[in-house]
NUDO-556377 format. One line per 8 residues: number of its first residue (from 1); their letters; for each residue x, y, z of N, C-alpha, C. Coordinates in pm, whole numbers, plus 50000, padded with zeros to 5 digits. Example, Ala and Ser with C-alpha at 12.3 -4.5 7.8 and 13.67 -1.06 7.14 Angstrom:
2
1> AS> 51319/49431/50780/51230/49550/50780/51320/49670/50780  51285/49775/50708/51367/49894/50714/51290/50003/50787
//
This chain:
208
1> XXXXXXXX> 11295/50709/32216/11341/50568/32310/11220/50499/32277  11111/50545/32317/10977/50469/32361/10925/50443/32189  10926/50592/32141/10893/50587/32015/10935/50446/31909  11098/50446/31942/11189/50387/31864/11137/50194/31925  11118/50189/32027/11076/50087/32047/10954/50018/32022  10851/50091/32019/10702/50076/31938/10712/50034/31813  10800/50123/31750/10832/50097/31618/10892/49950/31573  10981/49933/31626/11076/49767/31653/10958/49668/31662
9> XXXXXXXX> 10842/49698/31742/10728/49610/31823/10630/49591/31697  10587/49691/31655/10478/49675/31560/10531/49633/31419  10696/49641/31394/10732/49601/31243/10743/49458/31294  10789/49421/31393/10793/49252/31438/10652/49185/31415  10547/49267/31441/10417/49211/31457/10373/49218/31317  10385/49298/31244/10391/49300/31103/10423/49183/31040  10540/49175/31034/10619/49030/31026/10563/48919/31026  10585/48868/31186/10471/48764/31224/10361/48724/31150
17> XXXXXXXX> 10274/48807/31126/10187/48771/30999/10205/48782/30888  10274/48855/30849/10323/48848/30647/10433/48729/30685  10444/48652/30757/10508/48508/30734/10448/48421/30670  10323/48402/30729/10180/48325/30676/10126/48318/30512  10201/48444/30491/10103/48478/30348/10192/48413/30235  10123/48355/30118/10165/48272/30029/10255/48350/29973  10386/48266/29938/10510/48348/29860/10592/48205/29840  10710/48197/29753/10852/48121/29754/10862/48074/29861
25> XXXXXXXX> 10888/48154/29975/10978/48067/30080/10854/48014/30153  10721/48030/30176/10621/47984/30207/10617/47848/30160  10551/47830/30027/10577/47721/29948/10664/47649/29955  10788/47675/29929/10910/47599/29994/10904/47516/30100  10891/47572/30230/10913/47557/30353/10784/47420/30366  10656/47464/30304/10571/47373/30301/10587/47219/30213  10644/47245/30096/10716/47151/30040/10780/47051/30076  10919/47090/30178/10973/47036/30225/10894/47013/30344
33> XXXXXXXX> 10807/47045/30396/10749/46969/30515/10676/46833/30487  10642/46818/30373/10580/46740/30281/10663/46551/30333  10806/46577/30322/10890/46497/30370/10857/46423/30516  10812/46534/30609/10773/46469/30734/10925/46466/30822  11035/46488/30779/11143/46472/30835/11170/46626/30918  11189/46593/31058/11182/46771/31113/11331/46813/31099  11428/46741/31096/11564/46792/31083/11565/46891/30929  11522/46801/30825/11475/46884/30700/11382/47019/30729
41> XXXXXXXX> 11297/47023/30798/11209/47121/30769/11274/47257/30891  11360/47178/30970/11407/47303/31078/11524/47332/30976  11572/47277/30902/11685/47339/30768/11615/47433/30727  11497/47371/30647/11425/47466/30570/11396/47622/30641  11342/47598/30766/11289/47705/30842/11376/47834/30881  11522/47758/30920/11665/47836/30919/11679/47910/30805  11707/47831/30719/11725/47883/30638/11701/48001/30555  11541/47990/30570/11459/48075/30522/11431/48228/30596
49> XXXXXXXX> 11516/48203/30779/11497/48291/30848/11644/48360/30816  11725/48283/30779/11881/48372/30737/11861/48482/30585  11749/48407/30512/11716/48558/30402/11635/48649/30437  11535/48607/30572/11486/48728/30653/11576/48807/30698  11675/48777/30797/11743/48855/30839/11843/48944/30741  11881/48873/30645/11979/48930/30569/11894/49094/30496  11811/49013/30433/11687/49116/30388/11672/49236/30462  11628/49199/30585/11591/49293/30695/11694/49389/30752
57> XXXXXXXX> 11815/49337/30767/11906/49416/30770/11978/49501/30665  11979/49450/30573/11992/49571/30462/11882/49651/30414  11768/49616/30455/11641/49733/30403/11642/49830/30534  11697/49786/30660/11658/49921/30758/11819/49976/30771  11881/49934/30747/12042/50018/30707/12011/50066/30606  11921/50072/30531/11906/50129/30380/11998/50106/30238  12067/49971/30293/12177/49954/30171/12080/49884/30072  11953/49817/30096/11875/49757/29999/11826/49899/29904
65> XXXXXXXX> 11815/50009/29922/11737/50096/29844/11883/50114/29758  12006/50142/29790/12144/50187/29768/12126/50080/29621  12109/49931/29681/12157/49842/29596/12065/49867/29478  11919/49877/29496/11805/49887/29375/11836/50016/29290  11886/50117/29347/11940/50242/29245/12042/50222/29174  12185/50116/29238/12301/50132/29144/12264/49976/29032  12200/49915/29083/12196/49786/28990/12039/49751/28986  11978/49860/28860/11817/49807/28829/11825/49699/28789
73> XXXXXXXX> 11921/49640/28727/11916/49514/28658/11902/49418/28756  11932/49406/28884/11932/49305/28964/11808/49261/29020  11723/49385/29043/11561/49334/29077/11498/49242/28998  11534/49318/28818/11477/49194/28755/11529/49044/28737  11638/49038/28747/11691/48920/28740/11650/48838/28890  11621/48901/29024/11589/48833/29108/11455/48790/29091  11358/48846/28986/11221/48811/28972/11252/48693/28874  11331/48741/28788/11316/48617/28651/11369/48466/28745
81> XXXXXXXX> 11479/48482/28858/11521/48346/28916/11403/48303/28973  11358/48367/29076/11198/48345/29145/11121/48271/29062  11067/48373/28945/10981/48286/28867/11047/48166/28802  11144/48127/28774/11178/48042/28689/11165/47885/28829  11204/47909/28912/11227/47853/29043/11065/47781/29046  10960/47878/29084/10838/47847/29103/10791/47785/28958  10789/47775/28880/10774/47678/28760/10820/47551/28751  10947/47529/28819/10996/47419/28842/10961/47352/28948
89> XXXXXXXX> 10904/47398/29065/10837/47347/29156/10739/47289/29094  10652/47379/29032/10511/47362/28987/10516/47228/28879  10624/47201/28822/10638/47095/28755/10672/46957/28811  10738/46999/28917/10767/46872/29012/10665/46828/29054  10585/46920/29123/10453/46870/29207/10368/46811/29109  10336/46870/28997/10232/46845/28920/10248/46724/28870  10349/46679/28816/10333/46569/28756/10326/46423/28827  10318/46465/28956/10268/46344/29044/10139/46309/29038
97> XXXXXXXX> 10057/46407/28973/09938/46342/28928/09932/46257/28842  10008/46252/28760/10025/46179/28616/10087/46065/28652  10129/46027/28783/10244/45925/28815/10168/45831/28910  10205/45713/28841/10091/45572/28936/10179/45566/29070  10295/45614/29094/10343/45569/29208/10351/45693/29326  10338/45639/29403/10319/45740/29583/10435/45780/29569  10471/45890/29543/10667/45940/29603/10598/46087/29612  10720/46119/29706/10788/46250/29732/10780/46344/29645
105> XXXXXXXX> 10812/46479/29650/10848/46561/29569/11000/46562/29544  11024/46524/29452/11178/46475/29417/11272/46618/29422  11183/46783/29405/11253/46867/29437/11296/46912/29582  11174/46863/29683/11217/46897/29821/11249/46786/29886  11306/46630/29825/11344/46530/29929/11477/46554/29963  11509/46660/30061/11632/46695/30129/11715/46597/30169  11823/46584/30162/11934/46472/30190/11946/46495/30374  11932/46626/30409/11981/46660/30557/11968/46791/30598
113> XXXXXXXX> 11997/46843/30703/11930/46962/30747/12030/47085/30685  12161/47048/30641/12234/47150/30572/12209/47160/30459  12138/47059/30374/12106/47030/30238/11979/47167/30223  11881/47138/30317/11766/47193/30333/11770/47319/30336  11862/47391/30428/11894/47470/30469/11910/47596/30348  12057/47520/30300/12101/47557/30138/12049/47631/30064  11949/47524/30031/11826/47555/29950/11728/47643/30011  11669/47675/30099/11611/47770/30165/11645/47890/30152
121> XXXXXXXX> 11770/47895/30164/11856/48035/30184/11833/48079/30016  11903/47987/29918/11891/48038/29758/11721/48075/29716  11611/48049/29798/11474/48066/29757/11462/48200/29809  11511/48217/29951/11477/48334/30012/11599/48436/29929  11687/48438/29928/11766/48521/29832/11734/48591/29719  11645/48472/29624/11600/48517/29512/11443/48510/29520  11401/48601/29648/11270/48616/29647/11253/48787/29636  11228/48818/29530/11181/48995/29517/11084/49017/29607
129> XXXXXXXX> 11010/48973/29660/10853/49001/29714/10937/49005/29874  11038/48933/29911/11114/48978/30049/11166/49098/30028  11227/49134/29921/11309/49262/29901/11228/49353/29895  11088/49356/29844/11028/49468/29850/10961/49483/29984  10958/49390/30044/10854/49382/30194/10946/49455/30270  11055/49431/30315/11102/49482/30411/11180/49628/30372  11188/49656/30235/11207/49782/30183/11061/49883/30225  10959/49802/30210/10871/49898/30230/10829/49925/30341
137> XXXXXXXX> 10834/49793/30451/10813/49818/30594/10938/49915/30659  11043/49903/30615/11174/49995/30671/11126/50141/30659  11093/50199/30550/11030/50326/30473/10899/50349/30550  10783/50253/30598/10667/50290/30652/10690/50302/30826  10809/50208/30880/10798/50212/31024/10928/50281/31060  11007/50312/31007/11102/50401/31073/11140/50539/30965  11169/50641/31010/11179/50769/30983/11317/50804/30862  11369/50742/30932/11525/50739/30877/11592/50599/30913
145> XXXXXXXX> 11724/50579/30833/11786/50455/30874/11803/50436/30992  11812/50333/31047/11841/50295/31145/11988/50302/31199  12031/50320/31336/12196/50291/31346/12213/50134/31341  12314/50090/31305/12362/49942/31248/12313/49839/31371  12396/49885/31499/12319/49808/31637/12166/49795/31638  12067/49894/31613/11949/49885/31650/11894/49787/31478  11953/49804/31424/11889/49772/31278/11899/49605/31320  12056/49554/31378/12072/49437/31395/12004/49372/31537
153> XXXXXXXX> 11924/49425/31593/11860/49421/31707/11731/49354/31640  11676/49451/31535/11521/49419/31459/11586/49285/31398  11682/49274/31323/11720/49167/31227/11712/49024/31317  11786/49045/31429/11777/48924/31502/11662/48875/31560  11539/48983/31571/11426/48965/31625/11342/48889/31511  11368/48988/31404/11305/48893/31266/11325/48770/31258  11458/48721/31283/11516/48580/31221/11428/48476/31339  11426/48526/31451/11370/48430/31536/11218/48379/31480
161> XXXXXXXX> 11158/48506/31474/10985/48514/31419/11015/48448/31293  11079/48469/31174/11103/48379/31076/11124/48214/31103  11205/48192/31201/11212/48035/31216/11104/48004/31278  11054/48054/31347/10955/48010/31447/10830/47937/31327  10755/48056/31292/10675/48029/31214/10700/47967/31076  10790/47986/31019/10834/47877/30910/10820/47722/30960  10865/47729/31076/10901/47558/31130/10751/47548/31163  10708/47633/31180/10511/47599/31243/10463/47536/31059
169> XXXXXXXX> 10480/47611/30974/10434/47584/30858/10502/47458/30799  10596/47449/30822/10654/47313/30756/10594/47154/30901  10597/47202/30988/10559/47061/31078/10413/47058/31058  10327/47145/31011/10189/47138/30960/10192/47056/30865  10253/47099/30727/10237/47001/30602/10354/46866/30627  10376/46836/30730/10447/46724/30781/10375/46622/30866  10253/46689/30908/10195/46577/30943/10143/46481/30875  10152/46358/30947/10154/46224/30865/10021/46177/30782
177> XXXXXXXX> 09905/46244/30848/09778/46214/30796/09774/46336/30650  09820/46428/30670/09808/46566/30535/09868/46478/30456  10030/46456/30490/10145/46382/30421/10089/46277/30312  10028/46191/30367/09967/46055/30313/09869/46098/30225  09797/46204/30245/09657/46224/30183/09727/46307/30025  09820/46369/30081/09852/46467/29960/09924/46394/29846  10024/46286/29898/10124/46173/29816/10013/46060/29742  09919/46096/29746/09817/45975/29689/09850/46033/29541
185> XXXXXXXX> 09846/45887/29481/09842/45898/29331/09709/45976/29266  09735/46032/29166/09570/46126/29096/09523/46190/29248  09612/46269/29282/09530/46348/29375/09546/46496/29337  09403/46531/29359/09364/46680/29287/09461/46773/29370  09518/46778/29509/09526/46862/29584/09730/46915/29539  09759/46776/29441/09878/46807/29392/09837/46935/29297  09739/46891/29194/09714/47042/29112/09698/47138/29153  09625/47136/29271/09609/47296/29322/09736/47366/29369
193> XXXXXXXX> 09825/47296/29433/09958/47315/29425/10050/47346/29369  10042/47305/29234/10085/47321/29119/10033/47457/29048  09922/47480/29073/09825/47572/29017/09879/47734/29106  09919/47699/29231/09924/47766/29316/10105/47838/29299  10168/47761/29262/10297/47785/29243/10305/47855/29090  10259/47810/28983/10256/47869/28888/10200/48013/28928  10079/48037/28940/10031/48173/29008/10134/48260/29054  10220/48195/29190/10276/48287/29233/10415/48340/29117
201> XXXXXXXX> 10451/48236/29031/10571/48241/28930/10517/48405/28836  10396/48385/28792/10352/48517/28715/10302/48626/28799  10262/48618/28929/10251/48713/29014/10385/48800/29026  10514/48718/29083/10566/48790/29092/10672/48901/28990  10664/48778/28872/10707/48890/28723/10633/49015/28668  10482/48976/28693/10395/49082/28644/10370/49180/28776  10378/49154/28870/10290/49257/28966/10419/49270/29099  10539/49195/29091/10616/49175/29190/10736/49322/29202
//
């Protein structure tokens, strides 16, 4: 019992720090945060947490491995969708550098909490890095597939960690001074972020 508890705890700790690593989920929540609306930020954070919960539960019960074996093309489809979406975000954010108007990123100007959450769930579900991360973590931390109720406990804990950390990321990018600076026309930061989106898109397909 103690071994299982420490495995769960160490798994949560690893995930806590992994959330802050660059990836589709992180960039999407940061982009939503640029709008500065806390309801949309929380929507994006909770939507991403739903994705984390789902991938975690699938991985720790062994279903993710079964899916990958039975649907080998599914992983390639996930990579393709995630790469295309990252390139779309790169286009949306990069074009602001050449726009004379000071405007927020259109692709992340969400209407409300639920719209933001829905898009975040789509990003999380089409994120092959999340699939790979949870599958690897489940293999490393647990010698065998967990029983459903233990896997559920681990997944619920991961949900709250994900929601908390992604909301921190979103609110940081929602800080007025940072947001105002980012949304200036001809801002070099726009090009930097566009480049990061493109890098992630390529990384997902080549090394994902």
